[in-house]
MDTraj code that builds the backbone (N, CA, C; nanometers):
import mdtraj as md
import numpy as np

residues = "MET GLU LYS GLU GLN ASN LEU ASP LEU ILE ASN LYS LYS LYS GLN PHE LEU ILE ASP GLU LEU GLY GLN ASP LYS PHE GLU LYS SER LEU THR ALA LEU ASP GLU LEU CYS ASP LYS TYR SER LEU LYS PRO TYR GLN ILE ILE SER ILE ALA GLU TYR HIS ARG PHE VAL THR LEU LEU PRO SER VAL".split()
xyz = np.array([
    [1.1854, 1.0769, -0.8633],
    [1.0790, 1.1995, -0.9173],
    [1.0337, 1.1589, -1.0279],
    [1.0651, 1.0813, -1.1243],
    [0.9657, 1.0151, -1.2178],
    [0.8495, 0.9409, -1.1935],
    [0.9011, 0.8752, -1.0951],
    [0.7884, 0.7703, -1.0378],
    [0.6717, 0.8576, -0.9849],
    [0.6980, 0.9911, -0.9031],
    [0.5844, 1.0549, -0.8470],
    [0.5360, 1.1214, -0.9292],
    [0.5662, 1.1529, -1.0664],
    [0.5228, 1.2266, -1.1819],
    [0.4449, 1.1363, -1.2532],
    [0.4868, 0.9929, -1.2406],
    [0.3886, 0.9079, -1.3141],
    [0.2717, 0.8818, -1.2223],
    [0.2647, 0.8603, -1.1029],
    [0.1483, 0.8453, -0.9954],
    [0.0954, 0.9666, -1.0129],
    [0.1317, 1.0873, -1.0151],
    [0.0554, 1.2256, -1.0620],
    [-0.0246, 1.2236, -1.1695],
    [0.0385, 1.1817, -1.2574],
    [-0.0673, 1.1394, -1.3974],
    [-0.1326, 1.0644, -1.3900],
    [-0.1189, 0.9509, -1.3199],
    [-0.2311, 0.8281, -1.2901],
    [-0.3588, 0.8885, -1.2247],
    [-0.3437, 0.9535, -1.1251],
    [-0.4313, 1.0093, -1.0072],
    [-0.5140, 1.1184, -1.0951],
    [-0.4464, 1.1927, -1.1823],
    [-0.5160, 1.2795, -1.2607],
    [-0.6103, 1.2379, -1.3478],
    [-0.5620, 1.1332, -1.4405],
    [-0.6461, 1.0828, -1.5081],
    [-0.7661, 0.9953, -1.4371],
    [-0.7355, 0.9524, -1.3189],
    [-0.8233, 0.8694, -1.2636],
    [-0.9734, 0.9640, -1.1911],
    [-0.8772, 1.0805, -1.1678],
    [-0.9873, 1.1964, -1.1091],
    [-1.0778, 1.2329, -1.2106],
    [-1.0004, 1.2519, -1.3953],
    [-1.0928, 1.3039, -1.4743],
    [-1.1979, 1.1944, -1.5218],
    [-1.1766, 1.0681, -1.5114],
    [-1.2570, 0.9492, -1.5109],
    [-1.3622, 0.9854, -1.4331],
    [-1.3422, 0.9974, -1.3085],
    [-1.4489, 0.9997, -1.2186],
    [-1.5348, 1.1024, -1.2199],
    [-1.4628, 1.2147, -1.2469],
    [-1.5700, 1.3268, -1.2880],
    [-1.6707, 1.3397, -1.4180],
    [-1.6150, 1.2509, -1.5228],
    [-1.6768, 1.2155, -1.6328],
    [-1.8022, 1.1680, -1.5952],
    [-1.7446, 1.0294, -1.5255],
    [-1.8231, 0.8953, -1.5113],
    [-1.9380, 0.8776, -1.3976],
    [-1.8574, 0.9355, -1.2830],
    [-1.8864, 0.9489, -1.1596],
    [-1.8191, 0.7885, -1.0765],
    [-1.8206, 0.8042, -0.9499],
    [-1.7273, 0.6960, -0.8585],
    [-1.8026, 0.5449, -0.9229],
    [-1.9510, 0.5625, -0.9007],
    [-1.9838, 0.4179, -0.8957],
    [-1.9748, 0.3371, -1.0459],
    [-1.9925, 0.4431, -1.1518],
    [-1.9900, 0.3854, -1.2796],
    [-1.8300, 0.3604, -1.3100],
    [-1.7649, 0.4448, -1.2542],
    [-1.5823, 0.4165, -1.2752],
    [-1.5564, 0.2803, -1.2105],
    [-1.5929, 0.2547, -1.0924],
    [-1.5552, 0.1335, -1.0556],
    [-1.6194, 0.0169, -1.0813],
    [-1.7695, 0.0143, -1.1310],
    [-1.8100, -0.1131, -1.1951],
    [-1.7340, -0.1073, -1.3378],
    [-1.6943, -0.0093, -1.3977],
    [-1.6231, -0.0188, -1.5522],
    [-1.4867, -0.0787, -1.5146],
    [-1.4162, -0.0659, -1.4300],
    [-1.3042, -0.1327, -1.3926],
    [-1.3151, -0.2706, -1.3590],
    [-1.4309, -0.2854, -1.2925],
    [-1.4534, -0.4257, -1.2666],
    [-1.5025, -0.5146, -1.3915],
    [-1.5748, -0.4269, -1.4489],
    [-1.6245, -0.5015, -1.5690],
    [-1.4773, -0.5380, -1.6893],
    [-1.3787, -0.4447, -1.6914],
    [-1.2620, -0.4622, -1.7668],
    [-1.1616, -0.5608, -1.7051],
    [-1.1689, -0.5712, -1.5779],
    [-1.1042, -0.7070, -1.5240],
    [-1.1637, -0.8176, -1.5323],
    [-1.2856, -0.8458, -1.5724],
    [-1.3377, -0.9581, -1.5621],
    [-1.3549, -0.9961, -1.7295],
    [-1.3494, -0.9001, -1.8007],
    [-1.3222, -0.9473, -1.9501],
    [-1.1798, -0.9555, -2.0007],
    [-1.0942, -0.9023, -1.9148],
    [-0.9294, -0.9470, -1.9393],
    [-0.9300, -1.0842, -1.8948],
    [-0.9789, -1.0897, -1.7685],
    [-0.9493, -1.2669, -1.6976],
    [-1.0351, -1.3627, -1.8033],
    [-1.1504, -1.3234, -1.8079],
    [-1.2516, -1.4612, -1.9125],
    [-1.1920, -1.4821, -2.0288],
    [-1.1610, -1.3669, -2.1047],
    [-1.0988, -1.3974, -2.2587],
    [-0.9286, -1.3697, -2.2540],
    [-0.9005, -1.3775, -2.1801],
    [-0.7216, -1.3494, -2.1571],
    [-0.6640, -1.2355, -2.2428],
    [-0.7385, -1.1194, -2.2230],
    [-0.7188, -0.9848, -2.2881],
    [-0.6183, -0.9249, -2.2208],
    [-0.5062, -0.8716, -2.3181],
    [-0.4299, -0.7506, -2.2488],
    [-0.4584, -0.5927, -2.2479],
    [-0.4526, -0.5303, -2.1450],
    [-0.4991, -0.4133, -2.1737],
    [-0.5041, -0.3519, -2.2923],
    [-0.3845, -0.3749, -2.3751],
    [-0.3816, -0.2928, -2.5035],
    [-0.5031, -0.3316, -2.6048],
    [-0.5013, -0.4479, -2.5901],
    [-0.6241, -0.5437, -2.6721],
    [-0.7458, -0.4622, -2.6248],
    [-0.7841, -0.4424, -2.4943],
    [-0.8988, -0.3830, -2.4751],
    [-0.8981, -0.2424, -2.5498],
    [-0.8267, -0.1459, -2.5760],
    [-0.7884, -0.0498, -2.5984],
    [-0.8418, -0.0510, -2.7468],
    [-0.7699, -0.1311, -2.8198],
    [-0.7997, -0.1797, -2.9483],
    [-0.9542, -0.2048, -3.0245],
    [-0.9850, -0.3073, -2.9068],
    [-1.1257, -0.3105, -2.9245],
    [-1.2049, -0.2186, -2.9116],
    [-1.2072, -0.1238, -2.8239],
    [-1.2833, -0.0140, -2.7853],
    [-1.2806, 0.1158, -2.9015],
    [-1.1338, 0.1028, -2.9255],
    [-1.1344, 0.2202, -3.0703],
    [-1.1908, 0.1886, -3.1904],
    [-1.2108, 0.0074, -3.2139],
    [-1.2728, -0.0365, -3.3441],
    [-1.3987, -0.0172, -3.3188],
    [-1.4663, -0.0363, -3.1859],
    [-1.6352, -0.0289, -3.1696],
    [-1.6440, 0.1003, -3.1873],
    [-1.5614, 0.2015, -3.1846],
    [-1.6093, 0.3486, -3.1687],
    [-1.5873, 0.3639, -3.3293],
    [-1.5089, 0.3099, -3.3643],
    [-1.5299, 0.3696, -3.5356],
    [-1.6547, 0.2852, -3.6246],
    [-1.6867, 0.1741, -3.5666],
    [-1.8010, 0.1018, -3.6085],
    [-1.9084, 0.1773, -3.6040],
    [-1.9026, 0.2118, -3.4566],
    [-2.0524, 0.3032, -3.4559],
    [-2.0415, 0.4265, -3.5337],
    [-1.9142, 0.5071, -3.5469],
    [-1.9587, 0.6197, -3.6504],
    [-1.9928, 0.6252, -3.7628],
    [-1.9756, 0.4780, -3.8525],
    [-2.0094, 0.4655, -3.9786],
    [-2.1633, 0.4747, -4.0129],
    [-2.2153, 0.5143, -4.1013],
    [-2.3499, 0.5508, -4.1329],
    [-2.4212, 0.3820, -4.1665],
    [-2.5448, 0.3805, -4.1450],
    [-2.6114, 0.2667, -4.1434],
    [-2.6390, 0.2276, -4.2804],
    [-2.6160, 0.0921, -4.3157],
    [-2.6405, 0.0319, -4.4507],
    [-2.7507, -0.0173, -4.4661],
])
top = md.Topology()
chain = top.add_chain()
for i, resn in enumerate(residues, 1):
    res = top.add_residue(resn, chain, resSeq=i)
    for name in ("N", "CA", "C"):
        top.add_atom(name, md.element.get_by_symbol(name[0]), res)
traj = md.Trajectory(xyz[None], top)
């Protein structure tokens, strides 16, 4: 039962992202993330941390 719930959550997240980005941009983004992980030996949690850092930096006022 838990496995089905996990798959359901994953599919809902995927559908949300496709709705937000469109199918093409979603697929290209996944490909780019796979390439980043491979090229720089990054773990998924590191990609998330880098994205969060980037978001914070871009919110800072220009100096």
